[in-house]
C-alpha positions in Angstrom: 93.6 -180.0 -45.6 93.3 -177.4 -42.6 92.2 -174.7 -44.6 89.7 -176.6 -46.6 88.4 -178.1 -43.3 88.0 -174.8 -41.9 86.2 -173.1 -45.1 83.7 -176.1 -44.6 83.1 -174.9 -41.3 82.7 -171.2 -42.3 85.3 -170.0 -40.1 87.2 -167.6 -42.5 89.3 -166.1 -39.8 90.8 -169.1 -38.9 91.3 -170.3 -42.4 93.5 -166.8 -42.4 95.4 -167.7 -39.1 95.7 -171.3 -40.1 97.0 -171.4 -43.3 99.4 -168.3 -42.4 101.2 -170.5 -39.5 100.9 -173.8 -41.8 102.4 -172.6 -44.7 103.4 -168.8 -44.4 101.0 -167.7 -47.3 99.5 -164.4 -48.3 95.9 -165.6 -47.5 94.3 -162.2 -48.5 96.0 -162.4 -52.3 95.6 -166.3 -52.3 91.7 -165.7 -51.7 91.5 -163.2 -54.1 93.7 -165.4 -56.8 91.5 -168.1 -56.3 88.3 -166.5 -56.5 89.0 -165.1 -59.9 90.4 -168.5 -61.1 87.4 -170.2 -59.8 84.9 -167.8 -61.8 86.8 -168.1 -64.7 87.3 -171.9 -64.9 84.0 -172.7 -62.9 86.5 -174.9 -60.6 85.9 -175.5 -56.8 87.8 -172.8 -54.3 88.4 -175.4 -51.9 90.5 -177.3 -54.6 92.1 -174.3 -55.7 93.5 -173.6 -52.0 94.4 -176.8 -51.3 96.5 -177.3 -54.4 98.3 -173.9 -53.6 99.3 -175.4 -50.1 100.6 -178.5 -51.9 102.5 -176.2 -54.3 104.1 -174.3 -51.5 105.1 -177.0 -49.7 106.6 -178.5 -52.7 108.7 -175.1 -53.2 110.1 -175.8 -49.6 113.2 -178.3 -49.0 112.8 -181.4 -46.5 115.1 -179.6 -44.3 112.9 -176.3 -44.2 110.0 -178.4 -43.6 111.5 -180.1 -40.7 112.7 -177.0 -39.3 109.4 -175.6 -39.4 107.4 -178.6 -37.7 110.5 -178.9 -35.0 110.0 -175.3 -34.2 106.2 -175.9 -33.8 107.0 -178.5 -31.5 109.4 -176.1 -29.6 106.7 -173.4 -29.2 104.0 -176.0 -28.2 106.5 -177.2 -25.6 106.5 -173.6 -24.3 103.0 -173.0 -24.2 102.6 -176.0 -22.1 103.9 -174.4 -19.0 100.3 -172.5 -19.0 101.6 -169.3 -20.0 104.1 -166.9 -18.7 102.8 -166.3 -15.3 101.6 -170.3 -15.4 102.4 -172.7 -12.3 105.2 -174.4 -14.3 106.6 -171.2 -15.9 110.4 -169.5 -15.4 108.5 -166.0 -14.5 109.8 -163.1 -14.3 112.8 -165.2 -16.6 111.0 -165.8 -20.2 109.4 -169.4 -20.9 111.1 -171.1 -23.8 110.9 -174.8 -25.1 113.4 -176.6 -27.0 113.4 -179.9 -28.9 116.5 -181.9 -29.8 116.2 -183.9 -32.7 118.2 -186.1 -35.2 118.4 -185.4 -39.1 116.0 -188.0 -39.7 113.1 -186.2 -37.6 113.5 -188.4 -34.4 113.3 -186.5 -31.2 115.9 -187.2 -28.7 115.0 -184.7 -26.0 112.4 -182.3 -25.1 112.7 -179.3 -22.6 110.7 -176.1 -21.5 111.7 -173.5 -18.9 110.8 -173.7 -15.2 112.3 -172.5 -12.0 114.6 -175.2 -12.0 116.3 -175.1 -15.2 116.7 -173.9 -18.6 114.5 -175.4 -21.5 117.9 -176.3 -23.5 119.3 -177.6 -19.9 115.7 -179.9 -19.9 116.2 -180.8 -23.4 119.6 -182.0 -23.2 119.2 -183.9 -20.0 116.2 -185.6 -21.3 118.2 -186.8 -24.2 120.4 -188.5 -21.8 123.4 -186.3 -21.4 124.7 -185.5 -18.1 125.6 -182.0 -17.7 126.9 -180.4 -14.4 127.2 -176.5 -13.9 130.7 -175.9 -12.1 133.0 -173.3 -13.0 132.4 -174.5 -16.4 129.9 -177.2 -17.7 130.9 -180.8 -17.1 129.4 -182.9 -19.7 129.4 -186.8 -19.4 128.8 -188.2 -22.8 126.4 -191.0 -23.0 128.0 -194.8 -23.6 125.6 -195.6 -26.4 127.6 -195.0 -29.6 124.3 -194.7 -31.4 123.3 -191.7 -29.3 126.7 -190.3 -29.6 126.4 -190.2 -33.6 122.8 -189.3 -33.3 124.2 -185.9 -31.3 126.9 -185.2 -33.9 124.0 -184.7 -36.4 121.3 -183.5 -34.3 119.9 -180.1 -34.5 118.7 -178.1 -31.4 115.5 -176.1 -32.0 115.0 -173.6 -29.2 112.1 -170.6 -29.2 114.5 -168.2 -27.6 118.0 -167.3 -28.2 120.4 -169.1 -25.5 122.2 -166.5 -23.5 125.8 -166.6 -23.6 126.5 -164.6 -20.4 127.5 -166.4 -17.3 125.0 -166.2 -14.2 127.7 -165.8 -11.8 129.6 -168.7 -10.2 126.6 -171.1 -10.4 125.6 -171.2 -13.9 127.9 -171.2 -16.8 126.8 -169.9 -20.4 124.3 -172.1 -22.1 125.8 -171.4 -25.7 128.9 -173.5 -24.0 126.7 -176.3 -22.7 125.5 -176.7 -26.3 128.8 -176.5 -28.0 130.3 -179.2 -25.2 127.2 -181.6 -25.8 128.3 -182.1 -29.6 125.3 -180.1 -31.0 126.4 -179.0 -34.5 123.1 -177.1 -35.7 121.0 -174.6 -34.0 117.7 -173.2 -35.0 116.8 -170.0 -33.0 112.7 -169.0 -32.9 113.7 -165.5 -32.0 116.3 -163.1 -30.8 116.8 -162.0 -27.2 114.5 -159.1 -26.6 116.9 -156.8 -24.6 118.7 -154.9 -27.3 122.1 -155.2 -25.7 122.1 -158.8 -25.4 120.3 -159.4 -29.0 122.3 -162.0 -31.3 125.0 -162.2 -29.1 124.2 -166.2 -27.9 124.2 -166.8 -32.0 127.4 -164.9 -32.6 129.3 -166.9 -29.7 127.7 -170.1 -31.1 128.6 -169.4 -35.0 131.9 -168.2 -33.6 132.5 -171.8 -32.0 131.6 -173.6 -35.4 128.0 -174.3 -35.3 125.5 -174.0 -38.2 122.9 -171.3 -36.7 119.4 -170.2 -38.1 118.1 -167.4 -36.4 114.4 -166.2 -37.1 112.2 -169.1 -37.3 108.4 -168.5 -36.5 109.7 -165.1 -34.7 106.4 -163.4 -34.5 105.0 -166.4 -32.7 108.0 -167.0 -30.6 108.0 -163.6 -29.5 104.2 -163.3 -28.3 105.0 -166.1 -25.9 107.2 -164.0 -24.2 105.3 -160.5 -24.5 105.3 -159.8 -21.0 108.7 -160.7 -20.2 109.8 -158.6 -23.0 107.9 -155.4 -21.8 109.7 -156.2 -18.2 113.1 -156.5 -19.5 113.1 -153.4 -21.2 111.6 -151.4 -18.4 113.2 -148.7 -16.5 113.5 -151.0 -13.6 115.6 -153.9 -15.3 117.9 -151.4 -17.5 119.0 -149.8 -14.4 119.7 -153.2 -12.7 121.7 -154.5 -15.5 123.5 -151.0 -15.7 124.4 -151.2 -11.8 125.3 -155.2 -12.2 127.8 -154.4 -15.2 129.4 -151.6 -13.2 129.7 -153.1 -9.9 128.9 -156.7 -10.3 126.2 -156.8 -7.6 122.3 -156.7 -7.9 120.3 -153.5 -7.7 119.2 -153.3 -3.9 115.7 -152.1 -3.2 114.9 -151.4 0.6 111.1 -151.6 1.4 110.4 -149.9 4.7 108.4 -147.3 6.5 109.3 -143.8 7.5 108.2 -143.0 11.0 108.6 -140.3 13.6 111.7 -141.2 15.3 110.1 -139.4 18.6 107.4 -142.1 18.6 108.9 -145.3 20.3 106.0 -147.3 19.9 106.0 -147.1 16.3 109.5 -147.6 15.7 110.1 -150.5 17.8 107.4 -152.5 16.3 107.7 -154.8 13.8 103.8 -154.8 12.3 102.5 -151.4 11.3 105.2 -149.1 11.6 103.7 -145.6 10.8 104.4 -143.0 13.3 100.8 -141.8 14.7 102.5 -138.9 16.9 102.7 -135.7 14.8 104.7 -133.7 17.1 103.0 -131.3 19.7 99.7 -131.3 17.4 101.4 -130.0 14.5 100.8 -131.1 10.6 103.6 -132.9 8.8 103.8 -129.8 6.6 105.0 -127.5 9.8 107.3 -130.1 11.4 111.0 -129.7 11.5 112.5 -132.3 9.0 115.3 -134.4 10.3 113.1 -136.3 13.3 112.5 -139.4 10.9 114.1 -142.9 10.8 114.1 -146.1 8.5 111.4 -148.7 10.1 110.2 -152.0 8.9 107.1 -151.9 6.2 103.6 -152.2 7.4 102.0 -155.6 7.7 98.5 -153.8 7.9 97.0 -150.8 6.1 95.5 -147.8 7.3 91.5 -147.5 6.9 88.8 -145.4 8.2 86.3 -147.7 9.8 82.8 -146.9 11.2 81.9 -148.3 14.7 78.6 -148.8 16.2 77.9 -145.2 16.5 78.8 -144.3 13.0 81.7 -142.2 14.1 84.8 -142.5 12.0 88.2 -143.6 14.1 91.6 -145.1 13.2 91.3 -149.0 12.8 94.1 -151.4 11.2 93.1 -154.2 8.7 95.3 -157.0 9.6 95.1 -158.1 5.5 97.5 -155.7 4.4 97.9 -156.7 1.1 94.2 -158.2 0.3 94.8 -161.7 0.5 91.9 -163.9 1.2 90.7 -167.4 0.7 87.9 -166.6 -2.0 89.6 -167.6 -5.1 93.1 -169.1 -6.2 93.3 -166.2 -9.0 93.7 -163.7 -6.2 96.2 -165.5 -4.7 98.6 -166.2 -8.1 98.6 -162.3 -8.5 101.4 -160.3 -6.7 99.8 -158.2 -3.7 103.0 -157.0 -2.5 104.9 -154.4 -4.6 104.4 -153.8 -8.3 108.3 -154.5 -8.5 108.3 -157.4 -6.2 107.7 -160.1 -9.1 110.4 -158.3 -11.1 113.1 -159.3 -8.4 115.7 -162.2 -8.6 115.4 -162.6 -4.6 113.3 -161.2 -1.6 115.7 -161.1 1.2 114.6 -161.0 5.0 116.7 -161.4 8.2 116.5 -163.1 11.4 118.3 -160.4 13.5 120.9 -161.3 16.6 119.7 -160.2 19.8 119.8 -156.9 20.5 118.7 -155.8 17.0 114.9 -157.0 17.3 112.3 -154.8 19.2 113.3 -152.7 21.7 110.5 -153.9 24.1 111.2 -157.5 23.0 114.5 -159.7 22.2 112.7 -162.9 22.5 113.4 -165.6 19.6 109.5 -165.4 18.5 109.6 -161.7 18.0 113.0 -161.8 16.0 111.4 -164.3 13.3 109.1 -161.8 12.0 111.3 -162.0 8.5 111.1 -165.9 8.3 107.1 -165.2 9.2 106.8 -162.9 6.6 108.7 -165.2 3.7 106.7 -168.2 4.8 103.1 -166.5 4.7 102.9 -163.5 2.8 105.8 -164.5 0.2 104.0 -167.8 -0.9 102.3 -165.6 -3.6 105.9 -164.6 -5.1 106.3 -166.0 -8.6 108.0 -169.4 -8.3 111.1 -168.2 -9.9 111.8 -165.3 -7.4 114.0 -166.8 -4.8 113.2 -166.1 -0.9 116.5 -166.0 1.4 117.0 -165.7 4.9 120.2 -164.2 6.7 121.1 -164.7 10.0 124.6 -165.3 12.0 125.6 -168.8 12.1 125.8 -168.8 15.9 122.0 -168.2 15.7 121.2 -171.1 13.6 120.3 -173.6 16.5 117.6 -171.1 17.3 116.1 -171.3 13.8 112.4 -173.3 13.9 112.7 -176.3 11.6 109.1 -178.0 12.7 105.6 -176.4 13.2 106.0 -177.6 17.0 108.9 -175.2 17.9 107.7 -173.3 20.5 109.6 -170.2 19.3 107.7 -170.4 16.2 105.1 -167.3 15.4 101.4 -168.3 15.5 100.1 -169.2 12.1 103.1 -170.1 10.2 103.7 -173.4 8.4 107.6 -173.3 8.4 107.6 -176.9 7.3 105.8 -176.2 3.8 108.4 -173.3 3.5 111.5 -175.1 4.1 110.3 -177.8 1.4 109.2 -175.3 -1.0 107.3 -177.6 -3.3 106.4 -175.9 -6.7 109.1 -173.3 -6.5 112.8 -172.3 -6.1 114.3 -173.7 -3.1 114.6 -171.6 0.1 118.1 -170.6 1.0 119.9 -169.6 4.1 122.6 -167.2 4.1 125.0 -167.4 7.2 126.8 -164.5 8.1 130.3 -164.7 9.4 129.9 -168.4 9.2 133.8 -169.1 8.9 134.4 -167.5 12.2 131.3 -168.4 13.8 132.3 -171.5 15.6 135.8 -170.1 16.3 134.1 -167.2 18.2 132.4 -169.9 20.3 135.6 -171.5 20.9 137.2 -168.3 21.7 134.5 -167.3 23.9 134.5 -170.7 25.8 138.4 -170.7 26.0 138.2 -167.3 27.6 135.8 -168.2 30.0 137.8 -171.5 31.1 140.7 -169.0 31.2 138.7 -166.9 33.7 137.9 -169.8 36.0 141.4 -171.1 35.6 142.8 -167.7 36.7 140.5 -168.0 39.6 141.5 -171.0 40.7 145.2 -170.7 40.4 144.8 -167.6 42.7 143.3 -169.6 45.2 145.7 -172.3 45.0 148.4 -169.7 45.3 147.0 -168.4 48.6 146.6 -172.0 50.1 150.1 -172.7 49.2 151.4 -169.4 51.0 149.2 -170.7 54.0 150.3 -174.2 54.1 147.1 -175.4 53.2 148.0 -178.0 50.3 144.6 -179.9 50.7 143.0 -176.4 49.2 145.3 -175.8 46.8 144.7 -179.4 45.1 141.1 -179.0 45.7 141.4 -175.5 43.8 143.2 -177.1 40.9 141.0 -180.0 40.4 138.0 -177.2 40.2 139.8 -175.4 37.4 140.3 -178.7 35.5 136.4 -179.5 35.8 135.2 -176.2 34.5 137.8 -176.4 31.4 136.1 -180.0 30.8 132.7 -178.5 31.5 133.3 -175.8 29.0 134.8 -178.0 26.3 131.8 -180.2 26.5 129.4 -177.5 25.9 131.0 -176.2 23.0 131.0 -179.6 21.3 127.5 -180.1 22.0 126.5 -176.5 20.4 128.7 -177.2 17.5 127.2 -180.6 16.9 123.3 -179.2 17.4 124.1 -176.8 14.9 125.6 -179.3 12.5 122.8 -181.7 12.7 120.4 -178.9 12.4 122.1 -177.6 9.1 122.2 -181.2 7.6 118.4 -181.8 8.4 117.6 -178.4 6.5 119.8 -179.6 3.7 118.0 -182.8 3.6 114.4 -180.6 3.2 116.0 -179.3 0.3 117.2 -175.9 1.7 120.3 -174.5 0.1 122.3 -173.3 3.2 125.3 -171.1 2.4 128.0 -169.4 4.3 129.4 -165.7 3.6 132.2 -163.3 4.9 131.2 -160.6 6.5 127.9 -159.6 8.2 126.7 -156.6 6.4 124.0 -156.2 3.7 126.5 -154.8 1.1 128.4 -158.4 2.0 125.2 -160.4 1.3 124.4 -158.7 -2.3 128.1 -158.8 -3.2 127.9 -162.8 -2.5 124.3 -162.6 -4.5 126.2 -160.9 -7.3 129.2 -163.2 -7.6 127.4 -166.6 -6.8 124.4 -166.3 -8.7 124.6 -163.3 -11.2 121.2 -161.9 -9.6 120.5 -158.3 -10.9 117.6 -157.1 -8.9 117.2 -158.2 -5.0 114.5 -156.5 -2.4 115.5 -156.6 1.1 112.3 -156.6 3.6 113.9 -156.5 6.7 116.9 -156.1 8.9 117.8 -152.3 8.0 116.4 -149.9 9.9 117.5 -146.9 11.6 121.0 -146.0 11.5 121.6 -149.3 9.9 119.4 -148.9 7.2 121.4 -145.4 6.4 124.8 -146.9 6.7 123.8 -150.0 4.4 122.8 -147.0 1.6 126.2 -145.1 2.1 128.0 -148.5 1.5 126.2 -149.2 -1.5 123.7 -152.1 -0.9 120.7 -150.2 -1.8 120.0 -147.7 -5.0 116.1 -147.7 -4.3 114.1 -147.1 -1.4 110.3 -147.9 -1.8 109.0 -146.3 1.5 105.4 -146.3 3.2 104.5 -143.3 5.1 101.7 -140.9 6.4 101.2 -137.3 4.9 98.6 -134.6 5.2 95.6 -135.2 3.2 95.3 -131.5 2.8 96.8 -130.2 -0.3 97.1 -132.0 -4.0 99.3 -134.7 -5.1 102.2 -132.5 -5.8 102.4 -131.2 -2.2 101.9 -134.8 -0.9 104.9 -135.9 -3.0 107.2 -133.2 -2.0 106.3 -133.9 1.7 106.9 -137.7 1.4 110.3 -136.7 -0.5 111.6 -134.7 2.4 110.3 -136.9 4.8 112.4 -139.8 3.2 115.5 -137.5 2.6 115.4 -136.8 6.4 115.1 -140.5 7.3 118.1 -141.1 4.9 120.3 -138.3 6.4 122.1 -135.4 5.0 121.8 -134.5 1.5 125.4 -134.0 1.0 125.9 -137.7 1.8 122.6 -139.2 0.4 120.7 -137.8 -2.3 116.6 -138.8 -2.4 115.6 -138.2 -6.0 111.7 -139.1 -6.9 109.1 -138.2 -9.7 105.5 -137.5 -9.9 105.3 -141.5 -11.1 107.0 -142.9 -8.1 103.9 -141.6 -6.1 101.5 -144.4 -5.2 98.1 -144.0 -3.4 96.9 -147.4 -4.1 96.8 -148.2 -0.5 94.3 -145.5 0.2 92.5 -144.5 -2.5 90.0 -146.4 -4.7 88.9 -145.7 -8.3 85.6 -143.8 -7.0 87.1 -141.6 -4.1 90.0 -140.5 -2.1 90.6 -142.2 1.0 91.4 -139.8 3.9 92.6 -141.2 7.3 92.0 -139.7 10.4 94.4 -140.0 13.3 94.1 -137.9 16.6 91.4 -135.6 14.3 93.9 -134.9 11.6 93.5 -136.0 8.1 96.2 -137.9 6.6 97.0 -140.4 3.6 98.9 -143.6 3.8 101.3 -143.3 0.7 104.1 -145.1 -0.9 106.9 -143.7 -2.5 109.5 -145.2 -4.8 112.7 -143.3 -4.8 116.1 -143.6 -6.2 119.0 -142.7 -3.8 122.6 -141.6 -4.7 125.6 -141.7 -2.5 128.0 -138.6 -2.8 131.3 -139.1 -2.9 133.0 -136.0 -2.4 136.4 -137.2 -2.6 135.7 -138.6 -6.2 137.5 -136.5 -9.2 134.9 -134.5 -11.3 135.9 -134.0 -15.1 134.8 -130.8 -16.9 134.6 -130.8 -20.3 134.2 -127.1 -22.5 132.1 -127.7 -25.6 132.2 -125.0 -28.1 128.6 -123.9 -29.6 128.5 -123.6 -33.0 128.2 -120.4 -34.7 125.1 -118.6 -35.6 124.9 -119.0 -39.5 121.7 -116.6 -39.7 120.2 -113.8 -37.5 116.8 -114.0 -36.8 114.9 -111.0 -37.6 111.4 -111.8 -36.9 110.2 -109.5 -33.9 108.9 -112.0 -31.2 105.2 -112.1 -29.4 104.6 -109.4 -26.9 104.9 -111.8 -24.2 108.6 -113.0 -24.8 
């Protein structure tokens, strides 16, 4: 019917595609056969194609026909998300579709993957089965006996192989959910595109006694996850999987700038952190390496501007990422880093007092990380989690509403906390278990100091025979202790109220042990099974180097300025040496970079090289993505001597003169 209809319209290309998807026929040979038969018998070509389609349908069993139709329905469910980067997609995770159906073709549940859940979870929930992810899946069977009987004979159709890997403590394996839901048969469209994971899920379900069929509509199912397959097999993701397997925590990416440590102004700012002072008028290529430090990434780009007189001078473009309100299409693209969209999460911090700007320790200035997450972080894919890390004792200073006086200008923090249409925001409270104990200890220490002073006054009063003064001092001591206790209770209650208010808005609030970046990475690996996390703020100067040495970061993406004089290789060498100087001695941290890791996208365009001028010197804004290795001198090295194979035949030909 499909083929004959398209023949009447003259669309031969669609005939080929439609007939292939509907009956999996070799259209070229079929057309040739029909043409030959038509000439010989004078029959109608349309009738011949239709007869062959019916004949091919007859060769399939009823079960095979239903499997084909149900898998097509699952594919349509996956495509209904609007593509891999659609508004309802799970990107950077794959988009999937799932159908749960009975033996007689009744659909029990439908599901597609999103930032909230996997397609299998959605289909099982749609069927009326409650499944809660704890340390294992907790499945509540439906009260309906008919539904229970249907589930025992049901088939799950899913476009992509379910994973049998646990995602941290938060999500047990999906294969376990399928088994515990009572499903006995699974039809899989295509295997996992990651080679080391392929067929693992199918094998796990087969071992559990389920009937598993793999490869239905494989080409079509692979097509809907084409971009995910490419990302999943990229160098970055391969490194992330290997790192997680070895250490149980995500591969850490530190996004930063490298600045002149003598340029106090640029190092102290949280905005554009490029150093402008090149040290006594010398070019970078003649400077002493070692006087550089890690600083926050820039929020504006360097560019040449022309003033009214036509003279070029240094300007800053506030819109560093090139975002504007001209089109929604631009906003959907990821303007930050090429690898931001591949992250499981992006982390920013609300630093405690003393770790913010050197010249401004106000709450507003320390909320720069929150500002970035709530503004530029909006363009991240919906499934990339935005995480804010802060000390538990600073929770009371965190803005929850847009009318908070400490909120930076232009930040809609209420929209950020609600997180509509994307994965909920999360707050990690450092040293949360001991935070209020520390407050209590501080209050007790203050009360004890006051009590000691009052006791000393009472002692003097008693020795002098002034009993009235002694009693007055004792009462003062008691009063100070009561005031300290009330203030402690008030502060603790205020923090608890704020925490509950955030939870009511949909924010995840979790407590972690420790306060270092490595503690955050360990928590995200153990709790969520994250493989790649970008860190945007809070690890600058020596703190950043310490975090690298402790194993929190294995990748540094650094913005810096280099001489415009010289080619790309020379600029790469300068940039690599500057990042190495910022990361410390090579016998502790080794920086590795390649030509492909060097980017001029923020400075050059398609038609010309962009040369920026600072104090009359030509420079370029570049970004260098480099790997950092921590050198462990105490680690034992094993040396293996391998014998070379003997030469069986001597080469007697004379080598060319230049060899």
